C-alpha positions as CSV (number, residue, x, y, z in Angstrom):
1,X,-15.1,-16.5,-6.8
2,X,-15.5,-14.6,-10.1
3,X,-19.2,-15.3,-10.2
4,X,-19.6,-14.1,-6.6
5,X,-17.8,-10.8,-7.5
6,X,-19.7,-10.3,-10.7
7,X,-23.1,-10.9,-9.0
8,X,-22.4,-8.6,-6.1
9,X,-24.9,-5.7,-6.2
10,X,-24.6,-2.1,-5.0
11,X,-26.1,-3.0,-1.6
12,X,-23.3,-5.6,-0.9
13,X,-20.3,-3.5,-1.9
14,X,-19.1,-3.2,1.7
15,X,-19.0,-7.0,2.0
16,X,-17.0,-7.2,-1.3
17,X,-14.5,-4.7,0.0
18,X,-14.2,-6.7,3.2
19,X,-13.5,-9.8,1.1
20,X,-11.0,-7.9,-1.0
21,X,-9.1,-6.7,2.1
22,X,-9.0,-10.3,3.5
23,X,-7.7,-12.0,0.4
24,X,-5.6,-9.6,-1.6
25,X,-2.3,-10.0,0.4
26,X,-2.4,-13.9,0.4
27,X,-3.2,-13.8,-3.3
28,X,-0.4,-11.5,-4.1
29,X,2.0,-13.6,-2.0
30,X,0.9,-16.6,-4.0
31,X,1.7,-14.8,-7.3
32,X,5.1,-13.9,-6.0
33,X,6.1,-17.4,-4.9
34,X,4.7,-19.6,-7.7
35,X,6.5,-20.2,-11.0
36,X,5.6,-17.8,-13.8
37,X,4.0,-20.6,-15.8
38,X,1.9,-21.9,-13.0
39,X,-1.8,-22.0,-14.0
40,X,-2.9,-20.6,-10.6
41,X,-0.9,-17.5,-11.2
42,X,-3.0,-16.6,-14.2
43,X,-6.1,-17.4,-12.4
44,X,-5.2,-15.0,-9.6
45,X,-4.5,-12.3,-12.2
46,X,-7.9,-13.0,-13.8
47,X,-9.6,-12.6,-10.4
48,X,-7.9,-9.3,-9.9
49,X,-9.0,-8.1,-13.3
50,X,-12.6,-8.9,-12.3
51,X,-12.2,-7.3,-8.9
52,X,-10.8,-4.0,-10.1
53,X,-13.4,-3.7,-12.8
54,X,-16.2,-3.9,-10.2
55,X,-18.0,-0.7,-9.3
56,X,-17.2,-1.1,-5.6
57,X,-13.5,-0.9,-6.3
58,X,-13.7,1.7,-9.0
59,X,-12.7,4.5,-6.5
60,X,-9.6,2.5,-5.6
61,X,-8.7,1.9,-9.2
62,X,-9.2,5.7,-9.9
63,X,-6.9,6.5,-7.0
64,X,-4.2,4.2,-8.4
65,X,-4.5,5.9,-11.8
66,X,-4.0,9.4,-10.2
67,X,-1.3,8.5,-7.7
68,X,0.7,11.4,-6.3
69,X,4.4,11.0,-5.7
70,X,4.3,13.4,-2.8
71,X,2.1,10.9,-1.0
72,X,4.5,8.0,-1.7
73,X,7.8,9.8,-0.8
74,X,7.2,9.7,3.0
75,X,6.8,5.9,2.9
76,X,9.7,5.0,0.6
77,X,11.7,3.6,3.5
78,X,8.8,1.4,4.5
79,X,8.5,0.2,0.8
80,X,12.2,-0.6,0.8
81,X,11.9,-2.6,4.0
82,X,9.0,-4.5,2.7
83,X,10.9,-5.4,-0.5
84,X,13.8,-6.6,1.6
85,X,11.4,-8.8,3.7
86,X,10.1,-10.3,0.5
87,X,13.7,-11.1,-0.6
88,X,14.4,-12.7,2.8
89,X,11.2,-14.8,2.6
90,X,12.3,-16.0,-0.9
91,X,15.7,-16.8,0.4
92,X,17.5,-16.2,-2.8
93,X,19.2,-12.9,-2.0
94,X,18.5,-9.7,-3.8
95,X,15.8,-9.8,-6.4
96,X,16.8,-8.0,-9.6
97,X,13.2,-7.3,-10.6
98,X,12.3,-5.8,-7.2
99,X,15.5,-3.7,-7.1
100,X,14.8,-2.3,-10.6
101,X,11.3,-1.4,-9.6
102,X,12.6,0.3,-6.5
103,X,15.1,2.2,-8.6
104,X,12.4,3.4,-11.0
105,X,10.2,4.5,-8.1
106,X,13.1,6.4,-6.5
107,X,13.8,8.0,-9.9
108,X,10.2,9.2,-10.2
109,X,10.2,10.5,-6.6
110,X,13.5,12.4,-7.2
111,X,11.8,14.4,-9.9
112,X,9.1,15.7,-7.5
């Protein structure tokens, strides 16, 4: 997969974006559900590193770096609901890590 991404030229950027749209959610779900020391977890992170460094995804990366809290605030309820869905799927109750991230996000949004 990494070789495919790295060899994708300017004329094939739309296909790369389509591939990214199709695989990113299953890959992130895999990272969430495997053990932290699982080899495949690091492989997925390596793949993401290659993906976000590709020119086709540079605009997305730039947008992440210049995120605006005023655009996130209207969807905070949706974000909370999605976090709760992840906790339900895991079946282990409230996730301390997720809750801390939600609190930090809420704190940032409250300053806006």
